[in-house]
C-alpha positions in Angstrom: 56.0 262.5 35.0 59.6 262.9 34.2 60.1 265.4 37.0 58.3 263.1 39.5 60.6 260.3 38.5 63.6 262.5 39.0 62.3 263.6 42.4 62.0 260.0 43.5 65.5 259.1 42.4 66.8 262.1 44.3 64.9 261.0 47.4 66.3 257.5 47.2 69.7 258.8 46.7 69.5 261.1 49.7 68.2 258.2 51.8 71.0 256.0 50.6 73.6 258.6 51.6 72.0 258.9 55.1 72.0 255.1 55.6 75.6 254.8 54.4 76.6 257.7 56.6 74.9 256.1 59.6 76.7 252.8 59.0 80.0 254.6 58.6 79.4 256.6 61.7 78.5 253.5 63.8 81.4 251.4 62.5 83.9 254.2 62.7 83.1 256.3 65.8 81.5 253.8 68.1 84.0 251.2 69.4 82.2 248.0 70.3 85.0 247.2 72.8 83.5 250.0 74.9 80.5 247.8 75.6 82.5 244.9 77.2 83.1 246.5 80.7 79.5 247.5 80.9 78.2 244.1 79.8 80.5 242.3 82.3 79.3 244.6 85.1 75.6 244.0 84.3 75.9 240.2 84.2 77.8 240.2 87.5 75.2 242.5 89.1 72.1 240.6 88.0 73.3 237.0 88.1 76.4 236.9 90.1 78.3 235.2 87.3 81.7 236.3 86.1 81.7 236.9 82.4 84.9 236.5 80.3 85.0 238.0 76.8 88.2 236.8 75.2 87.2 237.2 71.6 86.6 240.2 69.5 83.5 242.4 69.7 82.8 243.5 66.1 80.3 245.3 63.9 79.1 244.2 60.5 77.2 246.3 58.0 76.9 244.0 54.9 74.7 242.3 54.0 73.1 243.4 57.3 73.8 245.6 60.3 74.9 243.5 63.2 77.3 242.9 66.1 79.1 239.7 67.0 81.2 238.4 69.9 83.5 235.4 70.1 84.9 233.1 72.8 82.6 233.9 75.7 82.8 232.1 79.0 80.7 232.5 82.2 81.5 231.0 85.6 79.5 230.7 88.7 80.5 232.9 91.7 82.0 229.9 93.6 84.0 228.6 90.6 87.7 229.2 90.1 89.2 230.5 86.9 90.9 227.1 86.3 87.5 225.3 86.4 85.5 224.6 83.3 83.0 227.4 82.7 79.4 226.9 83.6 78.4 228.4 80.3 80.4 229.1 77.2 79.9 229.6 73.4 82.2 230.1 70.5 80.3 232.9 68.8 77.1 234.9 69.2 75.8 237.3 66.6 72.8 239.7 66.4 71.8 241.4 63.2 69.3 244.2 62.6 67.0 244.9 59.7 67.5 248.2 57.7 64.0 248.9 56.7 62.5 249.1 60.3 65.4 251.5 61.2 64.1 254.0 58.7 60.7 253.8 60.4 62.2 254.4 63.8 62.1 250.8 64.9 64.8 248.3 65.9 63.9 244.9 64.4 66.3 242.1 65.0 66.9 240.3 61.8 68.8 237.3 63.2 70.1 235.8 66.4 72.8 233.1 66.1 74.6 231.2 68.8 77.4 228.8 67.8 79.1 226.2 70.0 77.2 226.7 73.2 78.4 224.5 76.1 76.4 224.3 79.4 77.6 222.3 82.4 75.0 221.3 85.1 75.9 219.4 88.2 74.0 218.1 91.3 76.0 217.4 94.4 75.7 214.5 96.8 73.1 216.4 98.9 70.9 217.0 95.8 71.8 220.7 95.3 72.1 221.8 91.7 74.7 224.4 90.7 72.0 226.3 88.7 69.5 226.8 91.5 71.0 229.9 93.1 71.5 231.4 89.6 67.9 231.0 88.7 66.8 232.4 92.0 68.9 235.5 91.6 67.8 236.1 88.0 64.2 235.9 89.1 64.8 238.4 91.9 66.6 240.9 89.6 64.5 240.4 86.5 62.9 243.8 86.6 65.2 246.6 85.5 67.6 244.4 83.7 66.5 245.8 80.3 67.3 249.4 81.3 70.6 248.4 82.9 71.8 247.0 79.6 71.7 250.4 77.9 75.4 251.2 77.2 76.8 254.3 78.9 78.6 255.3 75.8 75.4 255.6 73.8 75.1 259.2 75.0 72.2 261.5 74.4 72.0 260.5 70.8 70.1 257.4 71.8 68.5 258.4 75.1 65.2 260.1 74.6 65.1 259.1 70.9 62.0 257.9 69.1 63.4 254.5 68.3 61.3 251.6 69.4 62.3 248.0 69.8 60.2 245.6 67.8 60.7 242.0 69.0 60.2 240.3 65.7 63.2 238.2 65.0 63.3 236.8 61.5 65.7 233.9 62.4 67.0 232.4 65.6 69.6 229.7 65.4 71.6 227.6 68.0 74.2 225.4 66.4 76.6 222.7 67.7 75.4 223.1 71.3 76.3 220.7 74.2 74.8 220.2 77.6 76.3 218.0 80.3 74.5 217.0 83.6 76.3 215.1 86.3 74.5 213.7 89.3 77.2 213.0 92.0 74.7 211.4 94.3 73.4 208.9 91.8 76.8 208.6 90.1 75.1 209.1 86.7 75.7 211.5 83.8 73.6 212.7 80.9 75.1 214.3 77.9 73.3 216.3 75.2 75.4 216.8 72.0 74.8 218.4 68.6 72.1 220.6 70.1 70.4 222.6 67.4 67.5 225.1 67.5 65.9 227.1 64.8 63.0 229.5 64.7 61.6 231.9 62.2 59.5 235.1 62.6 59.9 234.9 66.4 57.2 237.2 67.6 55.3 237.4 71.0 52.1 238.5 69.3 51.6 235.4 67.1 52.7 231.7 66.8 55.9 231.0 64.9 57.5 227.6 63.9 60.3 226.2 66.1 62.5 223.2 65.6 65.2 221.6 67.8 67.2 218.5 67.8 70.0 216.9 69.8 71.6 213.6 70.7 71.2 212.3 74.3 73.5 209.8 75.9 73.3 208.4 79.5 76.0 206.8 81.5 75.7 204.7 84.7 79.1 205.8 86.1 81.0 209.1 86.3 84.3 207.6 85.1 82.9 206.5 81.7 85.4 208.7 79.8 88.4 207.3 81.5 87.2 203.7 81.1 85.8 204.3 77.6 82.5 202.8 78.5 79.6 203.0 76.0 76.4 204.7 77.0 73.6 202.8 78.5 71.2 204.7 76.3 71.9 206.8 73.1 68.9 208.6 71.6 68.5 211.0 68.7 65.7 213.4 69.6 63.9 216.0 67.5 61.1 218.4 68.4 59.0 220.8 66.3 55.8 222.8 66.5 54.4 226.3 66.5 55.2 228.4 69.5 53.2 231.2 71.0 55.0 233.5 73.5 53.0 235.5 76.0 56.0 237.1 77.7 54.1 239.4 80.0 52.0 236.5 81.3 55.0 234.2 81.2 52.9 231.7 79.4 54.3 229.7 76.5 52.3 227.5 74.1 53.5 225.0 71.6 50.9 223.8 69.1 50.9 220.7 66.8 53.7 219.2 68.9 55.9 216.6 67.1 58.6 214.8 69.1 60.6 212.0 67.6 63.2 209.8 69.2 65.3 207.0 67.9 67.0 205.2 70.7 69.6 202.5 71.0 69.8 200.6 74.3 72.9 199.0 75.7 73.1 195.4 74.9 70.1 195.4 72.6 70.4 195.4 68.8 68.3 197.7 66.7 66.8 201.1 67.5 63.6 201.8 69.5 61.4 204.3 67.7 59.2 206.5 69.9 57.2 209.5 68.6 55.1 211.9 70.7 52.4 214.1 69.2 50.1 216.6 71.0 47.5 219.1 70.0 48.8 221.6 72.5 51.6 221.9 75.1 51.2 224.8 77.5 53.9 226.0 79.9 52.5 228.5 82.4 55.4 229.8 84.5 53.2 232.3 86.4 51.3 229.3 87.8 54.1 226.8 87.4 51.9 224.5 85.4 52.4 222.3 82.4 49.6 220.9 80.3 49.4 218.7 77.2 46.1 218.2 75.4 45.4 215.1 73.3 48.9 213.6 73.7 49.7 210.5 71.7 52.8 208.3 72.1 53.6 205.9 69.3 56.4 203.4 69.7 57.8 200.3 67.9 59.7 198.2 70.4 62.5 195.9 69.2 64.1 193.4 71.6 65.4 189.8 71.3 62.8 188.7 73.8 60.1 189.9 71.4 61.3 187.8 68.5 61.8 189.0 64.9 58.7 191.2 64.7 58.8 194.6 66.3 56.0 195.4 68.8 53.9 198.5 67.9 52.2 200.3 70.8 50.1 203.5 71.1 49.4 205.5 74.3 46.9 208.3 74.3 46.8 210.7 77.3 46.1 214.1 78.7 48.9 215.6 81.0 48.7 218.1 83.8 51.9 218.8 85.8 52.7 221.1 88.8 56.2 222.3 88.5 56.4 223.5 92.1 55.2 220.3 93.8 56.8 218.1 91.2 53.5 216.3 90.6 51.6 215.3 87.5 48.4 213.7 86.4 48.0 211.4 83.4 44.3 211.3 82.5 42.3 209.5 79.8 45.1 206.9 79.4 44.5 204.5 76.6 47.2 202.0 75.7 46.5 200.0 72.5 48.4 197.4 70.6 48.2 194.2 68.5 46.1 191.2 69.5 43.3 193.3 71.1 45.5 195.0 73.7 43.4 197.8 75.4 44.6 199.1 78.7 43.0 202.2 80.1 43.1 204.2 83.3 44.7 207.2 85.0 47.8 207.9 87.0 48.8 210.5 89.6 52.6 211.1 89.7 54.4 212.5 92.7 58.0 213.3 93.8 59.1 213.6 90.2 62.2 215.5 91.3 63.7 212.9 93.6 61.8 209.6 94.1 59.0 209.3 91.5 55.9 207.5 92.7 52.5 206.9 91.1 48.9 205.9 92.0 45.8 205.5 90.0 43.5 203.1 88.3 44.1 200.6 85.5 41.8 198.4 83.5 42.7 195.7 81.0 40.0 194.8 78.5 39.5 191.0 77.9 42.3 189.6 75.6 44.1 186.4 74.9 47.6 186.0 76.4 48.5 183.2 74.0 49.7 185.3 71.1 51.6 187.5 73.5 53.4 184.6 75.1 54.0 183.2 71.6 55.6 186.5 70.6 57.9 186.3 73.7 58.7 182.6 73.1 57.1 181.7 76.5 53.9 179.9 75.6 54.0 176.6 77.4 52.3 173.4 76.2 49.0 173.3 78.1 46.3 170.6 78.4 43.5 173.2 78.0 43.2 174.3 74.4 41.7 177.6 75.5 43.9 178.2 78.5 45.0 181.9 78.9 42.6 182.9 76.1 40.4 185.2 78.2 42.2 187.5 80.6 41.0 190.8 82.0 41.7 192.9 85.1 40.9 196.1 86.9 42.5 197.5 90.0 43.8 200.6 91.7 47.6 200.8 91.2 50.4 202.4 93.1 54.2 202.1 93.2 57.5 203.7 92.3 60.3 203.0 89.9 61.2 199.7 91.7 57.9 198.1 92.5 54.1 198.2 91.8 51.0 197.2 93.7 47.5 196.3 92.5 45.8 197.0 95.7 42.2 196.2 94.8 42.6 193.7 92.0 39.8 191.9 90.2 41.3 189.4 87.8 39.4 187.2 85.3 41.5 184.2 84.2 39.4 182.1 81.7 36.7 180.5 83.9 38.2 181.8 87.2 37.8 185.1 89.0 40.2 186.4 91.7 40.0 189.4 94.0 42.6 190.8 96.3 46.1 192.4 96.2 49.2 191.7 94.1 52.5 193.5 94.5 55.9 192.9 93.0 59.2 194.5 92.2 60.0 195.1 88.6 63.1 192.9 88.8 61.2 190.0 90.4 63.1 190.2 93.8 59.8 190.6 95.8 56.4 189.2 95.4 53.5 189.9 97.8 50.1 188.5 97.0 46.8 188.0 98.8 44.0 186.7 96.5 40.7 185.0 96.9 39.2 183.0 94.0 36.1 181.0 93.1 37.7 178.1 91.2 40.9 177.2 89.4 41.6 174.2 87.2 45.4 174.1 87.2 45.4 171.0 85.0 44.4 173.2 82.1 47.7 175.1 82.4 50.0 172.1 82.9 51.3 170.0 80.0 48.9 167.4 78.5 49.5 163.9 79.7 51.2 162.6 76.6 53.6 165.5 76.6 54.2 165.2 80.4 55.0 161.5 80.1 57.7 162.2 77.5 59.7 164.9 79.3 59.3 167.4 82.0 61.4 169.8 80.1 58.7 170.3 77.5 56.2 171.9 79.7 56.3 174.5 82.4 53.8 176.9 84.0 55.1 180.1 85.7 58.6 178.6 85.8 57.5 175.3 87.5 57.9 172.1 85.6 55.4 169.2 85.8 56.9 166.3 87.8 57.2 163.7 85.0 60.3 162.6 83.1 61.2 159.5 81.1 64.5 159.2 82.9 66.8 161.4 85.0 68.9 162.6 82.1 65.7 163.9 80.4 64.4 165.5 83.6 64.1 169.3 83.7 64.4 171.3 86.9 61.1 171.5 88.8 61.6 175.0 90.3 63.4 178.2 89.1 66.0 178.0 91.9 68.0 181.1 90.9 64.9 183.2 91.3 63.7 181.5 94.4 67.1 181.9 96.1 66.9 185.7 95.9 63.2 186.5 96.0 61.3 187.6 99.1 57.9 185.9 99.1 54.8 186.6 101.1 51.5 185.2 99.9 48.0 184.0 100.8 45.7 182.3 98.3 42.1 181.2 99.1 40.1 179.2 96.6 36.6 177.7 96.8 37.6 174.9 94.4 40.9 173.8 93.0 41.7 171.0 90.6 45.3 169.7 90.3 46.6 166.5 88.8 43.1 165.2 88.4 42.4 165.7 92.1 39.7 168.0 93.5 40.3 170.3 96.5 37.7 172.7 98.1 38.0 175.5 100.6 41.7 175.8 99.8 44.0 178.0 102.0 47.6 178.4 100.8 50.1 180.5 102.7 53.8 180.9 101.9 56.7 183.2 102.8 60.5 183.3 102.7 63.6 185.2 101.9 67.4 184.9 101.6 67.1 181.4 100.2 64.7 180.0 102.8 61.2 179.5 101.4 58.4 178.2 103.6 55.1 176.6 102.9 53.3 177.9 105.9 50.1 176.1 105.3 48.2 174.3 102.5 44.8 173.2 103.9 41.7 172.1 102.1 38.6 169.9 102.2 39.7 166.8 100.4 37.3 164.0 99.3 35.1 164.3 102.4 38.1 164.8 104.7 40.8 167.3 105.4 44.3 167.7 103.9 47.0 169.9 105.5 50.6 170.2 104.4 53.5 172.5 105.5 57.1 172.4 104.7 60.2 174.3 103.6 62.7 174.7 100.9 66.3 175.5 101.7 68.1 176.9 98.7 71.3 177.9 100.5 72.6 174.4 100.0 73.6 172.6 96.8 71.6 170.5 96.1 68.5 172.2 97.5 66.8 170.7 100.5 63.0 169.9 100.7 60.9 169.2 103.8 57.2 168.3 103.9 54.9 167.4 106.7 51.6 166.0 105.2 48.5 165.2 107.1 45.3 163.5 105.8 42.2 163.2 108.1 39.3 160.9 107.3 39.7 161.2 103.5 37.3 159.0 101.5 39.3 156.4 99.7 36.9 155.3 97.0 36.5 158.7 95.1 40.2 159.4 95.7 41.4 156.1 94.2 39.0 156.6 91.4 40.4 160.0 90.6 44.0 158.6 90.8 43.1 155.8 88.4 44.6 156.2 84.9 42.1 153.9 83.2 38.9 154.9 85.0 38.8 151.4 86.6 36.6 151.0 89.7 38.3 151.7 93.0 39.2 148.5 94.9 38.7 150.1 98.4 36.4 152.3 100.4 36.9 153.8 103.8 38.3 156.9 105.4 42.1 157.4 105.4 44.0 159.2 108.1 47.7 159.6 107.4 50.6 161.8 108.8 54.3 162.0 108.9 57.5 163.8 107.8 59.4 163.7 104.5 62.7 165.1 103.4 64.5 165.0 100.0 67.0 167.0 98.0 67.8 168.1 94.4 65.5 169.7 91.8 64.3 167.0 89.5 61.5 164.5 90.0 63.7 161.4 89.6 66.3 162.8 92.0 63.6 163.7 94.5 62.2 160.2 94.5 65.7 158.6 94.8 66.6 160.9 97.7 63.3 160.7 99.6 63.6 159.9 103.3 61.1 160.0 106.2 58.3 158.2 107.9 54.5 157.9 107.5 51.8 156.2 109.5 48.1 155.9 109.0 45.0 153.9 109.3 41.7 153.4 107.4 38.3 153.5 109.2 34.9 152.3 107.9 36.8 150.4 105.2 35.9 147.6 102.8 37.6 145.8 99.9 35.2 146.1 97.0 33.9 143.4 94.6 35.5 140.6 96.6 34.6 138.9 99.9 37.7 137.6 101.6 35.6 136.1 104.4 33.7 134.0 101.9 36.9 132.7 100.3 38.5 131.8 103.5 35.4 130.3 105.0 34.9 128.1 101.9 38.5 126.8 102.2 37.9 126.1 105.9 34.7 124.3 105.1 36.5 122.1 102.6 38.9 121.0 105.3 36.0 120.2 107.5 34.2 118.3 104.8 31.3 120.8 104.9 29.3 122.9 102.4 28.9 126.6 102.8 25.3 127.8 102.7 25.6 131.4 104.0 24.7 134.4 102.0 27.7 136.7 101.5 27.9 140.3 100.5 29.9 141.4 97.5 32.5 143.4 99.5 34.8 142.7 102.4 34.2 145.0 105.3 37.1 145.4 107.7 37.1 146.9 111.1 40.5 148.7 110.8 43.5 148.8 108.6 46.8 150.4 109.7 50.5 150.5 108.8 53.6 152.6 109.3 56.2 153.3 106.6 59.9 153.9 106.8 61.3 155.6 103.7 65.0 155.4 103.0 66.7 156.6 99.8 63.5 156.3 97.8 62.5 152.8 99.1 59.4 152.6 101.4 59.1 149.6 103.8 56.5 148.4 106.3 56.7 145.5 108.7 53.4 146.1 110.5 50.6 146.1 107.8 47.4 145.0 109.6 43.8 144.6 108.4 41.2 143.2 110.7 38.1 141.7 109.2 35.3 140.2 111.5 36.8 136.9 112.5 39.8 137.3 110.2 43.1 139.1 110.7 45.3 140.0 107.7 48.9 141.0 108.5 51.9 141.4 106.3 55.0 143.3 105.2 55.7 145.3 102.0 58.2 147.3 100.1 57.8 150.0 97.4 60.7 151.3 95.3 59.8 154.8 94.2 62.6 154.9 91.7 61.8 151.7 89.8 58.1 152.1 90.7 57.9 148.4 91.7 56.3 147.0 94.8 56.2 143.7 96.7 53.6 142.9 99.4 53.3 139.7 101.4 50.3 139.2 103.6 48.6 136.3 105.4 45.0 136.0 106.6 44.2 134.1 109.8 40.9 133.1 111.4 40.6 134.6 114.9 38.1 133.5 117.5 35.4 136.1 118.3 31.7 136.7 118.5 31.6 138.3 115.1 33.5 135.5 113.4 32.8 135.2 109.7 32.3 131.4 110.1 32.8 128.7 112.6 36.1 126.8 112.0 38.1 124.0 113.6 40.3 125.7 116.2 43.3 124.1 114.5 42.5 126.1 111.4 43.0 129.3 113.3 46.7 128.6 112.9 46.4 128.3 109.2 47.2 131.6 107.3 45.9 132.1 103.8 48.9 133.8 102.2 48.6 136.5 99.6 51.3 138.2 97.5 50.9 141.4 95.6 53.8 142.6 93.3 54.4 144.4 90.1 54.7 147.9 88.7 52.3 150.3 90.3 51.6 152.0 86.9 50.7 148.6 85.4 47.5 146.6 85.2 46.1 146.4 88.7 44.2 143.2 87.9 47.5 141.3 87.8 48.9 142.7 91.0 47.7 140.2 93.6 47.4 136.4 93.8 47.4 133.7 96.4 50.9 132.8 97.5 50.6 129.1 96.7 54.1 128.2 97.8 53.6 129.8 101.2 50.1 128.2 101.6 51.6 124.8 100.7 54.3 125.1 103.2 51.8 126.1 105.9 49.6 123.1 105.3 52.6 120.7 105.3 53.6 122.1 108.7 50.0 121.6 109.9 50.0 118.0 108.6 53.2 117.3 110.6 51.4 118.4 113.7 48.4 116.2 112.9 50.5 113.1 112.1 51.9 113.1 115.6 48.4 112.5 117.0 46.5 110.4 114.4 46.9 107.4 112.1 48.2 108.4 108.7 45.6 106.4 106.7 42.7 107.9 108.6 44.0 111.5 108.0 44.7 110.8 104.4 41.2 109.5 103.9 39.7 112.6 105.5 41.8 115.1 103.5 41.3 113.3 100.1 38.1 115.2 99.3 39.3 118.6 100.5 42.4 118.2 98.5 40.4 117.5 95.4 38.4 120.6 96.0 41.7 122.5 96.4 42.7 121.4 92.9 39.7 123.4 91.6 40.7 126.5 93.5 44.5 126.3 93.4 45.2 124.4 90.2 45.8 120.7 89.5 49.6 121.0 89.5 49.8 122.6 92.9 47.1 120.3 94.3 49.1 117.2 93.1 52.3 118.5 94.6 50.4 119.1 97.9 48.9 115.6 97.9 52.3 114.0 97.3 53.9 116.0 100.1 51.1 115.0 102.5 51.4 111.3 101.6 55.1 111.6 102.2 54.5 112.9 105.6 52.0 110.3 106.5 54.3 107.5 105.3 
């Protein structure tokens, strides 16, 4: 036993002497500077790059055998010596393990690269400075390993039994930096503090790998001179287990974990985004990239999102073609709070230059109300359940500036729309063509009590409801800044539409415009048994903005229309079919200002009409009978049917006037004038009814009474009580009778006329009031005397 122990010690001692001798020989008789020319020549031959080795090339033998080089620079063939190097590093070191050397193997213990700097640049034509380098390396890849064998190695290494075992215990890259400048896009990306570490790097089995760096992006190339902050600054880390199949040029990373913490320019707080995947495969032989079971988790922070961050999760499977610069995102599933579930798939193309996408998306039913509340954009709406049930499905396509839902099916509460919707992401273009079954817009507008208080408290899609207590409280009706720049092109077709309590059917809406000129090409619908059509324009190139409308109504039924417009559900006072047309202009962007600046003209008439619940013929014929000393025995209907009613309106600075109001009742003609002030909402109408001779006269009257008008005056506030609007104009009626009496006195004895009028005047007391009747009698007696 003692002898065996002595033998082992002797063997170990001999081995130690051999190792020490080998180290002494390598570090003494082999000058590493002899490798520099050969290394420079090999790099030039196989890559075309010019290598500069300014630092020392040294051996180390404690605590491990290794070689290191410092201050290395490499320039592209077209670069001058004064230009910044394409690739440089402060120090590179390779160390070998002792034990494998004893077994006849070369095992790399460690590989370290400090202070690496890489400068990438793409010119105005899109050509990268790295492209020719990669092409040449790929062409000369075979034989590069044998070419690196140093000529000074001599026969002592050639033909030896030493084998290279690629099993690197430690790989480290520290303090690296990469700069990428795109001269065409005038943008720059900078990677700093690049670090990479791997242990037990082996092509036969998976090994752990970690990397981290800081990424900054700049929207201008002169950001250093102007000291501009980055538009994006992100800290990125990646780790996983890597499997290298070098012969097949296939690289696999398992259990992928990518973390980013990003700060966006102008936005407080950091955006946290984490990517995880079961497996990431890079197959260079087929130029394919695949990620299985990818999962992207993010927590978004933005002032527009309020105080609470927004957590989102995106699950996907990725397949990418590195030759065609295309990719597929399959099994997409975006989930988030408040029942957000968006699924689909996307095909990506032109990823190298102008990325575009196409695919299919589907949004499961959800309520938009909590989302709008989170964004601070939930308007006050009359419908308590408005925007609480929204879903869509559609093919989708677009690029980085716009998107299009080309076969959209949209469910909005009780409405369903199909068609196409396209828009730019910055809102400068909207192109829409939709068909829908029904839409109750009143549900999405402010409730009446809110609307009456202020227009500023309720908007829908940027459009304010046209109500305001006064002009100082009025909010803008339209988002003029957006409309001035947007390009619009849209068509909307609806089976039924409800707006402001009015019902429309078979609705067709078409609009277009750009460069501050927006046009309502057509708004047409069936409207209460008739037809409505409106076109117009909006000129936003002037301040204030200019409005133009050309409305047209054809045979619209008045009774249901007036009933719908009534605020207190009172019965409609008229029936008939209204036809109306004209042109209107106004300016400004608030409802009070639009009314005050309204100008234009309208004309129209009513057919098949009647005044409901009152018979004007009965009233007038009764008065006529009183003058004749007769009693009326006819049976009268409850309504007043008229043959036609017509008028034309002139509107100037918010005041509408008419001098030719005419209503023709069988045997009676009602004519008058009127004025309506849209600003004060007050109106004044003066009319007079006359008997006219004809076969369809309501009653037979003395021809002299055909000259007697029965005056009527309607005035008040059109939002007030309609029962108090109209009354007989007693002053005008009294003046007319006195004028008639003057004519009668010229041909008859005063006493006889007074006797004949006594009874009718007493009857007038009952109809017109005792005070007016007494004044009338006194005036008549004065004329007779």
